[in-house]
BASE-901526 format. One line per field, with one value per residue (C-alpha): x, y, z. Coordinates in nm, 4 decimals, decimal comma, m for minus. Example, Ala and Ser with C-alpha at 12.3 -4.5 7.8 and 13.67 -1.06 7.14 Angstrom:
<nodes>
px c(1,2300 / 1,3670) .
py c(m0,4500 / m0,1060) .
pz c(0,7800 / 0,7140) .
</nodes>
This chain:
<nodes>
px c(0,0000 / 0,2876 / 0,3981 / 0,0695 / 0,1261 / m0,1726 / m0,0923 / m0,3889 / m0,3822 / m0,5358 / m0,2618 / m0,0864 / 0,2537 / 0,1882 / 0,0954 / 0,3943 / 0,6346 / 0,4908 / 0,5031 / 0,8703 / 0,9647 / 0,7668 / 0,9410 / 1,2819 / 1,1845 / 1,0364 / 1,3241 / 1,5713 / 1,3640 / 1,3390 / 1,7126 / 1,7799 / 1,5195 / 1,5441 / 1,8110 / 2,1226 / 2,0470 / 2,0069 / 2,3367 / 2,6363 / 2,8697 / 2,7132 / 2,9347 / 2,8800 / 2,9170 / 2,6176 / 2,4062 / 2,5317 / 2,3955 / 2,0544 / 2,0482 / 2,1557 / 1,8736 / 1,6246 / 1,7506 / 1,7294 / 1,3703 / 1,2794 / 1,4605 / 1,2589 / 0,9416 / 1,0177 / 1,1303 / 0,8718 / 0,5430 / 0,3183 / 0,3235 / 0,3589 / 0,3045 / 0,6233 / 0,4880 / 0,2320 / m0,1125 / 0,0388 / m0,0030 / 0,0899 / 0,4154 / 0,5057 / 0,8094 / 0,9986 / 0,9228 / 1,0537 / 1,3677 / 1,4406 / 1,3977 / 1,6396 / 1,8968 / 1,8627 / 1,9158 / 2,2088 / 2,3696 / 2,3735 / 2,5062 / 2,7877 / 2,8834 / 2,8948 / 3,1088 / 3,4868 / 3,6167 / 3,6819 / 3,5576 / 3,3666 / 3,0539 / 3,0811 / 3,1230 / 2,8239 / 2,6083 / 2,7469 / 2,6448 / 2,2982 / 2,2693 / 2,3661 / 2,0935 / 1,8350 / 1,9387 / 1,9248 / 1,5675 / 1,4806 / 1,6245 / 1,8925 / 2,1793 / 2,4355 / 2,4028 / 2,3744 / 2,6957 / 2,8827 / 2,8060 / 2,8542 / 3,2031 / 3,2967 / 3,1999 / 3,4210 / 3,7172 / 3,6424 / 3,5825 / 3,5316 / 3,2629 / 3,0063 / 2,7535 / 2,5300 / 2,2668 / 2,3501 / 2,1193 / 2,1298 / 1,9734 / 2,0666 / 1,8269 / 1,5592 / 1,6542 / 1,6679 / 1,7216 / 1,3825 / 1,5175 / 1,7779 / 1,5007 / 1,2939 / 1,5746 / 1,7899 / 1,7174 / 1,3528 / 1,2721 / 1,0269 / 1,2567 / 0,9636 / 1,1434 / 1,3011 / 1,4734 / 1,3984 / 1,5797 / 1,8133 / 1,9228 / 1,9656 / 2,3466 / 2,3265 / 2,1158 / 2,1556 / 2,3008 / 2,2218 / 2,2849 / 2,3958 / 2,6645 / 2,6111 / 2,3145 / 2,0902 / 2,0196 / 2,3826 / 2,4653 / 2,2464 / 2,4003 / 2,3859 / 2,1903 / 2,3578 / 2,2280 / 2,5040 / 2,7807 / 3,0315 / 2,8840 / 2,5989 / 2,8351 / 2,9605 / 2,6084 / 2,4851 / 2,7750 / 2,7341 / 2,3589 / 2,4028 / 2,6575 / 2,4313 / 2,1370 / 2,3512 / 2,4601 / 2,8210 / 2,8550 / 3,2341 / 3,2371 / 2,9570 / 3,1501 / 3,4645 / 3,2712 / 3,0921 / 3,4161 / 3,5773 / 3,2842 / 3,3477 / 3,7257 / 3,7800 / 3,4859 / 3,2813 / 3,5822 / 3,7118 / 3,3919 / 3,4091 / 3,2589 / 3,2230 / 3,2044 / 2,8751 / 2,6936 / 2,3429 / 2,2442 / 1,9295 / 1,7800 / 1,4462 / 1,2564 / 0,9423 / 0,7737 / 0,6567 / 0,3483 / 0,4778 / 0,6531 / 0,8706 / 1,1359 / 1,4745 / 1,6848 / 1,9677 / 2,1863 / 1,9983 / 2,0390 / 1,8293 / 1,6897 / 1,6013 / 1,3052 / 1,1928 / 1,4197 / 1,7323 / 2,0133 / 2,0379 / 2,2907 / 2,4885 / 2,6051 / 2,2903 / 2,1032 / 2,3207 / 2,3207 / 2,3464 / 2,3808 / 2,7069 / 2,9150 / 2,9576 / 2,8400 / 2,9855 / 2,7802 / 2,8249 / 2,7935 / 2,7935 / 2,7711 / 2,7898 / 2,6916 / 2,6927 / 2,7669 / 3,1208 / 3,3567 / 3,3033 / 2,9282 / 2,9910 / 3,2284 / 2,9707 / 2,6949 / 2,6972 / 2,3787 / 2,2204 / 1,9527 / 2,2131 / 2,3962 / 2,0794 / 1,9814 / 2,3146 / 2,3129 / 1,9665 / 2,0556 / 2,3588 / 2,1416 / 1,9082 / 2,1963 / 2,4088 / 2,1182 / 1,9488 / 1,7695 / 1,8363 / 1,4894 / 1,5854 / 1,4231 / 1,0697 / 1,1775 / 1,3632 / 1,0401 / 0,8454 / 0,6176 / 0,5148 / 0,3059 / m0,0074 / m0,0645 / m0,1949 / m0,5538 / m0,4510 / m0,3110 / m0,6191 / m0,8534 / m0,6594 / m0,5357 / m0,7760 / m0,5049 / m0,5067 / m0,6870 / m0,8376 / m0,5474 / m0,3020 / m0,4417 / m0,3867 / m0,0621 / 0,1521 / 0,1868 / 0,2989 / 0,0981 / 0,4025 / 0,4293 / 0,3001 / 0,0102 / m0,1004 / 0,2460 / 0,3960 / 0,7122 / 0,8146 / 0,6757 / 0,8844 / 0,8661 / 1,1003 / 1,1616 / 1,3220 / 1,3791 / 1,6088 / 1,7212 / 1,6271 / 1,4339 / 1,2750 / 1,1602 / 0,8298 / 0,9590 / 1,3016 / 1,1953 / 1,5103 / 1,4137 / 1,0643 / 1,2121 / 1,4289 / 1,1327 / 0,9475 / 1,2445 / 1,0520 / 0,7940 / 0,7825 / 0,8059 / 1,1492 / 1,4952 / 1,5092 / 1,7723 / 1,5794 / 1,2870) .
py c(0,0000 / 0,2374 / 0,2107 / 0,3550 / 0,5544 / 0,5105 / 0,5392 / 0,4829 / 0,5432 / 0,1996 / 0,0195 / m0,2335 / m0,1278 / 0,2296 / 0,1051 / m0,1300 / 0,1482 / 0,3846 / 0,1102 / 0,0329 / 0,4002 / 0,4254 / 0,1148 / 0,2651 / 0,5929 / 0,4359 / 0,1894 / 0,4780 / 0,6775 / 0,3768 / 0,3220 / 0,6824 / 0,7067 / 0,3624 / 0,1214 / 0,3378 / 0,5215 / 0,1794 / 0,0450 / 0,1692 / 0,0362 / 0,2412 / 0,4923 / 0,8148 / 0,6237 / 0,4070 / 0,7175 / 0,8473 / 0,5374 / 0,5934 / 0,9593 / 0,8595 / 0,6048 / 0,8620 / 1,1190 / 0,8728 / 0,7853 / 1,1546 / 1,1919 / 0,9030 / 1,0555 / 1,3896 / 1,2515 / 0,9807 / 1,1026 / 1,4063 / 1,4080 / 1,1603 / 1,1682 / 1,2202 / 1,0266 / 0,7548 / 0,8907 / 1,2376 / 1,5352 / 1,4863 / 1,6718 / 1,8273 / 1,7056 / 2,0205 / 1,9556 / 1,6009 / 1,7185 / 1,9765 / 1,7083 / 1,4933 / 1,7729 / 1,8116 / 1,4376 / 1,4258 / 1,7190 / 1,5019 / 1,2026 / 1,4125 / 1,5584 / 1,2148 / 1,0539 / 1,0399 / 1,3414 / 1,2619 / 0,9046 / 0,7276 / 0,7314 / 1,1039 / 1,1744 / 0,9512 / 1,1463 / 1,4685 / 1,3678 / 1,2690 / 1,6165 / 1,7611 / 1,5465 / 1,6875 / 2,0445 / 1,9471 / 1,8264 / 2,1535 / 2,3488 / 2,5131 / 2,5140 / 2,6961 / 2,4588 / 2,1499 / 2,2379 / 2,3281 / 1,9918 / 1,7955 / 1,9418 / 1,8174 / 1,4649 / 1,4900 / 1,4257 / 1,0539 / 0,9802 / 0,6114 / 0,6910 / 0,4117 / 0,3179 / 0,0191 / m0,1940 / m0,5641 / m0,8658 / m1,2113 / m1,4524 / m1,7520 / m1,6258 / m1,5038 / m1,1362 / m1,0944 / m0,8155 / m0,8173 / m0,6185 / m0,8884 / m1,1466 / m0,9562 / m0,8557 / m1,1670 / m1,4599 / m1,5222 / m1,7486 / m1,4884 / m1,1819 / m0,9692 / m0,6357 / m0,5408 / m0,2039 / 0,0446 / m0,0837 / 0,2158 / 0,1039 / m0,2609 / m0,2392 / m0,1558 / m0,4594 / m0,6449 / m0,4366 / m0,7174 / m1,0824 / m1,4094 / m1,6588 / m1,9960 / m2,0141 / m1,7086 / m1,7676 / m1,7150 / m1,4453 / m1,1404 / m0,8198 / m0,4944 / m0,1846 / 0,1555 / 0,4245 / 0,6839 / 0,7079 / 0,9716 / 1,0160 / 1,2193 / 1,4888 / 1,5608 / 1,5469 / 1,8036 / 2,0410 / 2,0071 / 2,0652 / 2,3784 / 2,5087 / 2,4320 / 2,5996 / 2,9105 / 2,8978 / 2,8288 / 2,5718 / 2,5526 / 2,4463 / 2,2011 / 2,0350 / 2,0086 / 1,8590 / 1,6010 / 1,4943 / 1,4601 / 1,2378 / 1,0161 / 1,0022 / 1,0164 / 0,8328 / 0,6119 / 0,4706 / 0,3347 / 0,1532 / m0,2271 / m0,4247 / m0,7989 / m1,0285 / m1,2104 / m1,5013 / m1,3697 / m1,6174 / m1,7202 / m1,3725 / m1,4052 / m1,0809 / m1,2950 / m1,1617 / m0,8243 / m0,7080 / m0,7478 / m1,0114 / m0,7987 / m0,6905 / m0,7255 / m1,0125 / m0,9932 / m0,7016 / m0,4249 / m0,0537 / 0,1847 / 0,5320 / 0,7279 / 0,8727 / 0,8923 / 1,1915 / 1,0297 / 0,8615 / 0,4849 / 0,3995 / 0,0801 / m0,0809 / m0,0188 / m0,3429 / m0,6495 / m1,0029 / m1,2074 / m1,5310 / m1,4251 / m1,4563 / m1,2856 / m0,9275 / m0,6525 / m0,5748 / m0,2334 / m0,3123 / 0,0473 / 0,2917 / 0,2998 / 0,5391 / 0,5622 / 0,9363 / 1,0205 / 1,3129 / 1,3869 / 1,4127 / 1,6550 / 1,8720 / 1,8812 / 2,0104 / 2,3832 / 2,5044 / 2,4841 / 2,2509 / 2,0244 / 1,9843 / 1,9420 / 1,6642 / 1,4841 / 1,5289 / 1,3764 / 1,0967 / 1,0307 / 1,0388 / 0,7853 / 0,5546 / 0,5990 / 0,5457 / 0,2622 / 0,0170 / 0,2376 / 0,3930 / 0,7440 / 0,7938 / 0,8578 / 1,1682 / 1,3002 / 1,2601 / 1,4624 / 1,1721 / 1,1245 / 0,8619 / 0,9501 / 0,8739 / 0,5186 / 0,4193 / 0,2352 / 0,5600 / 0,7530 / 0,5114 / 0,5362 / 0,8949 / 1,1874 / 1,4290 / 1,2848 / 1,5188 / 1,4397 / 1,6140 / 1,3814 / 1,0690 / 1,1954 / 1,1063 / 1,3753 / 1,2934 / 1,5958 / 1,6685 / 1,6163 / 1,2488 / 1,0291 / 0,8053 / 0,4616 / 0,3112 / 0,5724 / 0,6187 / 0,2600 / 0,2262 / 0,1414 / m0,0229 / m0,3008 / m0,3224 / m0,6637 / m0,6186 / m0,3198 / m0,4236 / m0,0883 / m0,0287 / 0,3181 / 0,4603 / 0,6469 / 0,9180 / 1,0301 / 1,1227 / 1,3243 / 1,5459 / 1,5719 / 1,6810 / 1,9484 / 2,0791 / 2,1233 / 2,2408 / 2,5263 / 2,2883 / 2,3149 / 1,9340 / 1,8826 / 2,0403 / 2,1826 / 2,4452 / 2,5973 / 2,7981) .
pz c(0,0000 / 0,0761 / m0,2891 / m0,4191 / m0,1923 / 0,0361 / 0,4035 / 0,6350 / 1,0080 / 1,0636 / 0,8691 / 1,0953 / 0,9626 / 1,0778 / 1,4222 / 1,4417 / 1,3449 / 1,6029 / 1,8644 / 1,8017 / 1,8332 / 2,1572 / 2,2911 / 2,2170 / 2,3837 / 2,6963 / 2,7384 / 2,7261 / 2,9755 / 3,2094 / 3,1849 / 3,2817 / 3,5564 / 3,7154 / 3,5933 / 3,5945 / 3,9222 / 4,0852 / 3,9516 / 4,1472 / 3,8770 / 3,5956 / 3,4192 / 3,2294 / 2,9033 / 3,0022 / 3,0514 / 2,7168 / 2,5437 / 2,7034 / 2,5997 / 2,2484 / 2,2306 / 2,3552 / 2,1079 / 1,8203 / 1,9127 / 1,8925 / 1,5579 / 1,4132 / 1,5561 / 1,3922 / 1,0572 / 0,9985 / 1,1495 / 1,1164 / 1,4962 / 1,7834 / 2,1565 / 2,3542 / 2,6508 / 2,7178 / 2,6186 / 2,6200 / 2,3855 / 2,0219 / 1,9631 / 1,6303 / 1,4342 / 1,5380 / 1,9059 / 1,8762 / 1,6982 / 1,9666 / 2,2325 / 2,0320 / 2,0365 / 2,4138 / 2,4683 / 2,2292 / 2,4099 / 2,7222 / 2,5288 / 2,3817 / 2,7205 / 2,8841 / 2,6136 / 2,5892 / 2,3991 / 2,0351 / 2,0643 / 1,7903 / 2,0061 / 2,0712 / 1,7000 / 1,6199 / 1,8650 / 1,7183 / 1,3661 / 1,4859 / 1,6338 / 1,2952 / 1,1387 / 1,3795 / 1,2952 / 0,9253 / 0,9660 / 1,1367 / 0,8441 / 1,0606 / 0,8110 / 1,0272 / 1,3227 / 1,1041 / 0,9216 / 1,2407 / 1,4014 / 1,0799 / 1,0397 / 1,3862 / 1,2796 / 0,9701 / 1,2004 / 1,1628 / 0,7910 / 0,8744 / 1,1323 / 1,1468 / 1,4148 / 1,3456 / 1,5143 / 1,5174 / 1,5067 / 1,6617 / 1,4166 / 1,6312 / 1,8980 / 1,6597 / 1,6416 / 1,2644 / 1,0137 / 0,8397 / 0,5473 / 0,4865 / 0,4824 / 0,2291 / m0,0094 / 0,0032 / 0,2323 / 0,1446 / m0,1492 / m0,2763 / m0,2802 / m0,1647 / m0,1931 / m0,5249 / m0,5649 / m0,8366 / m1,1488 / m1,1406 / m0,7913 / m0,8861 / m0,8710 / m0,4986 / m0,4076 / m0,1778 / 0,1031 / 0,3469 / 0,2668 / 0,4216 / 0,3381 / 0,4962 / 0,7330 / 0,7461 / 1,1144 / 1,2090 / 0,9523 / 1,0036 / 0,8737 / 1,0749 / 0,9756 / 0,9878 / 1,2216 / 1,1729 / 0,9128 / 0,8125 / 0,4650 / 0,6108 / 0,7364 / 0,3846 / 0,2430 / 0,4954 / 0,4308 / 0,0543 / 0,0645 / 0,2729 / 0,0229 / m0,2732 / m0,1028 / m0,0471 / m0,4142 / m0,3152 / m0,5911 / m0,5816 / m0,2153 / m0,2855 / m0,5700 / m0,3607 / m0,0694 / m0,2839 / m0,4504 / m0,1062 / m0,0104 / m0,3130 / m0,2907 / 0,0841 / 0,2370 / 0,0045 / m0,1804 / 0,1512 / 0,2474 / 0,2257 / m0,0596 / m0,1063 / m0,4063 / m0,3692 / m0,5349 / m0,5954 / m0,8639 / m0,6750 / m0,7184 / m0,8980 / m0,8193 / m0,8066 / m0,4959 / m0,6238 / m0,8080 / m1,1640 / m1,3723 / m1,6030 / m1,3549 / m1,5272 / m1,3953 / m1,6499 / m1,7540 / m1,9330 / m1,9910 / m1,7865 / m1,8483 / m1,5350 / m1,7277 / m2,0890 / m2,1596 / m2,0168 / m2,2104 / m2,1643 / m1,8923 / m1,8413 / m1,5194 / m1,3170 / m1,3849 / m1,3306 / m1,4665 / m1,1516 / m1,3456 / m1,5092 / m1,1924 / m0,8584 / m0,8133 / m0,5971 / m0,2860 / m0,1202 / 0,2480 / 0,3786 / 0,0872 / m0,2885 / m0,5641 / m0,9397 / m0,9274 / m1,0381 / m0,9958 / m1,3650 / m1,3038 / m1,0184 / m1,2216 / m1,5007 / m1,2716 / m1,3462 / m1,1757 / m0,8341 / m0,9684 / m1,1289 / m0,7989 / m0,5963 / m0,8330 / m0,7929 / m0,4157 / m0,3763 / m0,6122 / m0,3912 / m0,0800 / m0,2409 / m0,3307 / m0,0174 / 0,2242 / 0,0307 / 0,2637 / 0,5689 / 0,5966 / 0,4875 / 0,1475 / 0,2720 / 0,4621 / 0,1562 / m0,0435 / 0,2160 / 0,3141 / 0,6779 / 0,8541 / 1,0526 / 1,4183 / 1,4405 / 1,5068 / 1,8232 / 1,9634 / 1,8547 / 2,0318 / 2,3575 / 2,3637 / 2,3860 / 2,2692 / 1,9166 / 1,6739 / 1,3346 / 1,1608 / 1,3349 / 1,1653 / 0,8105 / 0,6325 / 0,4714 / 0,1010 / m0,1012 / m0,4151 / m0,6392 / m0,5385 / m0,8241 / m0,7258 / m0,8544 / m0,7963 / m1,0264 / m0,8220 / m0,8930 / m1,2439 / m1,5474 / m1,8876 / m1,9930 / m2,3656 / m2,3927 / m2,7656 / m2,7146 / m2,3683 / m2,2166 / m1,8963 / m1,8726 / m1,5414 / m1,5565 / m1,3214 / m1,2121 / m0,8606 / m0,7986 / m1,0924 / m0,9448 / m0,6116 / m0,7724 / m0,9735 / m0,6439 / m0,4368 / m0,2707 / m0,1242 / 0,2569 / 0,2807 / 0,1218 / 0,0863 / 0,4400 / 0,3585 / 0,0665 / 0,1985) .
</nodes>
């Protein structure tokens, strides 16, 4: 349903997502109020982890929902209120962490992300630049398949016989990000929460938005040549990939050219033949954007387009694209039925008018005679064409 997109407040996925965020928030609050004060061996770093978890819960609340309560059956807070609460929690996490440590820099970059979401370019850039001190920065959540704690995304994109989730054809070369070798139960890949790439993306977007295109180009090329190029890749046997669990039967499963929309030139290297031998899997970040592409971007719109294409590719399968598209979930029906603070406006999803309906975002044609797949929409072009919308591009207002 989310592909249509149709996002109803009574959808179980909406409720489950809200529930998981609430669990993270309340566990962090309980840790701070009860567990750590009762443990004489607890250290400042333990409190920092709790504040980080609390801050991350508020970031997810602000990015993904039109509003969410900040307490059990409490008032529905706006995204901005959640993001400011996130910043306050992350301030505590940063203070309680070892100076210059990986954890402190991860919390610092999350704080930059919160300021980014708020549209505060100066603060976002200032905190992002601090995190640039560790270009290998990476904080992930790990899973324990042996004890039933699994990465659901890995199941849907790789481990399941049905391959339920297939990427857009133009992102095919980045799939799968999560995979198993040997037994799936014992090989569950982590999902990234924070990584250095975001610092460069924030700084570059601020520069583009201020029309400082030279700084933006330099920053994006530094991201390519100093961060992404150093991320690990693996050679992977993906010959069992069938793309047979979706809603259509013409998804390309061998190498073809792809056009990002009808006006685009056909591009090679984006749709892979997984029967021809091992493929390269980008375990943290990958992109098809090159330094030549960046040098050739001569206008603000050109660079915005490349930056959002890079965001789409770098953050694939990390739950970030929806926010970039300006889509937000409503408060769930379960919350509405049990919380008198929930208003009618809170149970309506935010779907900007420029978002194609009827599965248009994912739609494509596959001309098997010419071997060319053509996307119906290049959504990054759509975003740039609507750059002044209040729902997207937080630094352009």
